C-alpha atoms as one frame of an Amber mdcrd trajectory, in Angstrom:
protein
  82.979 116.215 177.781  84.590 113.232 176.579  86.158 112.247 173.251  84.350
 113.340 170.374  83.649 111.232 167.184  86.144 112.965 164.617  86.091 110.664
 161.915  83.794 107.643 160.896  83.857 104.542 158.283  80.795 102.488 157.661
  80.621  99.959 155.008  77.442  97.727 154.266  75.325  98.897 157.033  71.830
  99.251 155.802  71.264 101.750 153.089  75.177 102.720 153.659  77.078 100.567
 151.310  80.153 102.913 151.608  81.098 105.951 153.622  84.570 106.243 154.435
  86.538 108.417 156.735  84.038 110.928 156.953  84.675 114.050 159.356  82.125
 114.623 161.893  82.239 118.366 163.760  80.979 119.347 167.264  77.791 120.337
 165.334  76.467 117.857 162.718  72.916 118.672 161.139  71.560 116.004 159.041
  68.778 116.397 156.667  67.772 114.575 153.261  64.490 113.240 152.020  62.354
 110.386 153.527  63.999 107.112 152.703  67.489 108.703 152.046  69.195 107.067
 154.918  69.042 109.418 157.844  67.520 107.236 160.231  69.871 104.315 159.138
  72.804 106.371 160.215  71.015 107.249 163.705  70.546 103.439 163.977  74.366
 102.862 163.257  74.974 104.826 166.813  72.242 102.406 168.170  73.634  99.051
 167.333  77.263 100.252 168.670  76.139 101.437 171.516  74.286  98.480 172.109
  77.997  96.306 171.649  79.087  97.939 174.757  76.825  96.007 177.002  77.085
  92.382 177.622  74.827  90.208 174.981  73.618  93.934 174.202  74.323  93.217
 170.263  72.637  89.724 170.460  69.597  91.258 172.026  69.859  94.390 169.432
  70.042  92.177 166.594  67.466  89.563 167.781  68.516  87.051 165.070  67.711
  89.359 162.292  71.243  90.398 161.249  71.027  89.758 157.917  68.764  92.697
 157.438  71.283  94.947 158.446  73.539  94.042 155.638  73.429  96.220 152.456
  71.496  94.182 150.063  71.558  91.105 152.059  74.129  88.380 152.332  74.338
  88.138 148.681  76.122  91.708 148.386  77.481  92.106 151.725  79.454  89.498
 153.886  80.250  91.727 156.638  79.688  95.107 158.348  83.045  96.510 158.368
  83.531 100.111 160.641  86.273 102.589 161.556  85.975 105.283 164.157  88.397
 107.809 164.971  88.459 109.971 168.560  91.298 112.101 168.537  94.398 110.093
 168.391  92.619 106.741 169.078  91.012 104.779 166.371  88.900 101.515 166.966
  88.220  99.157 163.391  86.278  96.076 163.442  84.057  93.878 161.593  80.290
  92.682 162.205  80.082  89.049 160.417  76.332  87.316 160.307  75.913  83.899
 161.784  73.990  81.320 160.542  71.895  81.846 163.492  71.324  85.464 162.486
  73.627  86.964 164.968  76.928  88.940 164.671  80.363  87.973 165.298  82.869
  91.038 166.162  85.667  90.349 163.659  89.203  91.695 162.847  88.677  93.804
 166.016  91.824  96.200 166.108  92.889  99.671 168.129  95.005 101.930 166.801
  97.212 104.797 168.162  97.899 107.413 165.180 101.101 109.388 166.390 103.121
 106.356 166.468 100.970 104.418 163.868 100.881 101.746 165.998  98.137  98.899
 165.870  96.882  96.246 168.342  94.886  93.225 167.110  92.491  91.411 169.263
  91.294  88.454 167.057  88.062  87.264 165.727  84.689  85.761 166.570  83.434
  87.369 169.927  79.923  88.274 170.399  81.166  91.300 172.273  83.861  94.003
 171.499  86.588  92.126 173.407  89.332  94.756 172.859  87.081  97.741 174.642
  86.081  95.883 177.425  88.875  94.195 178.717  89.199  95.587 181.987  92.899
  95.195 181.543  92.784  98.301 179.493  91.473 100.555 182.337  93.298 103.821
 181.883  94.589 103.105 178.391  93.454 104.338 175.036  90.947 101.515 174.195
  89.415 102.238 177.824  88.784 106.050 176.759  87.333 104.978 173.434  84.974
 102.346 175.252  83.940 105.435 177.798  83.222 107.491 174.761  81.228 104.957
 173.363  79.477 104.197 176.222  78.380 107.937 177.085  76.758 108.070 173.747
  72.765 109.223 174.098  70.364 108.919 171.041  67.575 110.815 172.269  64.047
 109.796 170.651  60.968 111.851 171.780  58.319 110.629 169.152  56.028 108.854
 171.811  54.018 111.569 173.628  51.131 109.336 174.413  49.237 109.245 177.882
  50.925 105.910 177.975  54.468 107.249 177.685  56.727 107.275 180.099  57.602
 111.058 180.295  54.045 111.556 181.026  53.731 108.869 183.861  55.389 108.136
 187.513  58.610 107.334 187.678  61.422 106.119 190.446  62.705 108.738 191.797
  65.913 106.638 192.405  66.739 106.743 188.369  67.815 110.579 188.355  71.513
 109.722 187.238  71.334 110.463 183.668  68.461 111.272 181.483  67.119 108.353
 179.508  66.815 108.099 176.113  63.097 108.277 175.787  63.033 110.760 178.727
  60.855 108.483 180.587  62.678 109.669 183.762  62.175 113.330 182.957  60.497
 114.367 186.441  63.025 112.575 188.493  66.226 113.895 186.491  64.775 117.680
 186.813  64.171 116.942 190.465  67.731 115.736 190.873  69.033 119.073 189.302
  66.728 120.721 191.087  68.611 119.999 194.192  71.881 119.302 193.152  72.292
 121.863 190.137  69.686 124.834 191.097  71.314 127.473 188.256  70.890 124.537
 185.568  67.433 124.065 186.504  66.558 127.486 186.604  68.000 128.120 183.258
  65.464 125.011 182.120  62.419 126.589 183.410  62.986 130.080 181.934  63.748
 128.246 178.890  60.603 126.495 179.004  58.581 129.592 179.767  60.132 131.303
 176.475  58.171 128.055 174.310  55.124 127.913 176.742  54.342 131.510 178.024
  51.410 130.189 180.704  54.145 128.118 182.252  55.271 128.926 185.582  57.549
 125.909 187.091  57.327 122.417 187.693  55.797 120.751 190.843  58.473 117.976
 191.993  56.688 116.217 194.507  57.447 112.472 195.500  54.275 110.433 196.361
  54.170 107.981 199.084  56.170 105.584 196.925  58.815 107.975 196.296  57.833
 108.148 192.817  57.825 111.493 190.572  55.529 112.927 187.468  55.993 115.761
 185.242  53.017 117.678 187.255  53.755 121.670 186.649  52.069 124.959 187.617
  50.372 127.468 185.446  51.049 131.208 185.700  48.273 132.820 187.901  46.650
 129.344 188.815  49.186 128.494 191.638  46.678 126.543 193.724  45.404 124.142
 190.813  48.132 121.888 189.789  48.573 120.596 186.251  49.266 116.974 185.367
  51.670 115.971 182.465  48.636 115.092 180.342  47.774 118.796 180.369  50.875
 119.507 178.212  50.643 119.450 174.291  52.927 116.999 172.889  55.164 119.558
 171.347  55.686 121.269 174.631  56.460 117.835 176.611  58.887 117.206 173.805
  60.583 120.800 174.235  61.026 120.227 177.792  62.668 117.032 177.198  64.956
 118.545 174.758  65.525 121.783 177.032  66.674 119.397 179.662  68.842 117.295
 177.086  70.821 120.522 175.827  71.321 122.147 179.089  72.153 119.297 181.184
  75.363 119.976 183.081  77.495 116.984 182.231  76.515 116.056 178.640  77.741
 112.562 176.747  80.497 112.868 174.737  78.007 112.513 171.827  74.076 113.188
 171.448  72.252 112.289 168.717  68.357 113.856 168.295  66.027 112.235 165.578
  63.469 115.202 164.389  63.577 117.355 167.179  61.559 119.761 165.721  58.204
 117.692 165.744  55.097 119.417 166.967  57.216 122.832 168.012  55.614 126.128
 166.538  58.373 128.174 164.364  59.416 130.174 167.201  60.063 127.355 169.444
  61.828 126.037 166.730  63.948 129.042 166.644  64.794 128.562 170.740  65.565
 124.908 169.699  68.073 125.760 167.213  69.868 128.634 170.004  70.163 125.498
 172.250  71.387 123.290 169.943  74.237 125.767 168.767  75.127 126.448 172.579
  74.964 122.921 173.759  77.747 122.409 170.741  80.259 124.456 172.312  80.245
 121.672 175.120  79.729 118.616 173.389  79.461 116.640 169.909  75.931 117.126
 168.616  74.326 115.104 165.761  70.950 116.214 164.569  68.853 114.213 162.182
  65.704 116.743 160.455  63.412 117.612 158.047  62.583 120.783 158.770  63.767
 123.682 156.406  62.714 126.150 159.380  65.232 124.467 161.687  68.500 124.461
 159.362  67.764 128.375 158.778  69.246 128.672 162.302  72.611 127.175 161.098
  75.494 127.590 158.851  75.974 125.636 155.582  78.882 123.916 156.877  76.940
 122.747 160.009  74.887 120.605 157.142  75.582 117.132 156.181  72.644 116.107
 153.080  71.812 112.249 152.850  70.911 111.194 149.054  69.470 108.254 147.579
  71.816 107.003 144.608  71.641 103.521 143.018  69.467 102.268 146.182  72.832
 103.608 148.305  72.862 106.397 150.834  75.486 109.165 149.792  76.559 111.817
 152.776  78.233 115.248 151.473  78.918 118.111 154.264  78.112 121.275 152.548
  80.621 124.125 151.717  79.820 127.621 151.896  81.597 128.762 149.223  79.271
 126.622 146.541  76.219 128.631 147.661  77.839 132.034 148.455  75.468 133.749
 145.580  72.846 132.113 146.549  72.932 133.046 150.218  72.930 136.140 149.500
  69.392 136.233 148.835  67.948 132.652 150.409  68.348 131.211 153.570  69.986
 127.585 153.927  66.247 126.309 154.494  64.986 127.547 151.373  67.889 126.567
 149.405  66.748 123.149 150.764  63.188 123.539 150.191  63.737 124.580 146.493
  66.202 121.641 145.424  69.024 124.196 145.136  70.883 122.333 148.034  69.930
 118.686 146.371  67.769 115.834 148.323  65.315 118.834 149.666  62.276 117.539
 151.713  59.864 115.114 150.341  56.478 115.646 151.165  54.163 112.566 151.933
């Protein structure tokens, strides 16, 4: 596991007007009503990940920089960010250009035990400090690798046209793509190179899909694979990915993410509970808890059933106040009397934990 993100400051990004030195643990379950700002917090990780690629920030913003500023250019002149990874810190600003892109300004690297700071100036379309090859092996290089390792998984599209249900090149198997479009090649790689992990994934899937027996991962003549599978008692009749329900195929992807042998430094998952039966959500929660012992997890959810399985102090509540998102990590001492009678999910549904789910 690489360096986890210990603290983050985000000012002026979308609905996040001001979030200063906010602490993140290995397990962070983010809840909040519709429009509170959970998705904007997740998108922060997307835009920072895009920055690490050549021209990635330009492509991500696509000429719409003003739309990323809290209240537009009249209220926000630049997005300011500070990230702390253990002893290393990385600061910068994103300033909009007239053409609708961002410049990376005031880029700095900190090393906290000695309170040392290194400035790298301003005016770049890419983060020059982190991507400088002269920094290989140095603190900024480790920070760069940690950010590059982030994976933001999003399995909302489970249509018959989605990548996870179609054939994919067998060669694309090194890591699981963020939309799981290469789920079949990745599972095939695990079956060959990490059979114990593959077996654990199969056994976990059986807990949620009782009629599931195993995957049939056989490349076609073009060396492409898809997520064919076998149903218990029907070994002679291969099932296709289209025979899996939306919730079933999502759970297969989630189990693979959370059981992968070499996880990213930070995994971000948006609404993993979609389409899952409560019993499946219970198993998902156990997977999340176990995975958080090996890597950092940030999970955004709308499900009271899911948060029932976590401690109060794992939960971050997002609310909207005066048009801006606020973030608060819950403290068990504030709810200890309530928790004698109610679960965490029940307290959220009853709005004892402010910002309960909004049903639309």
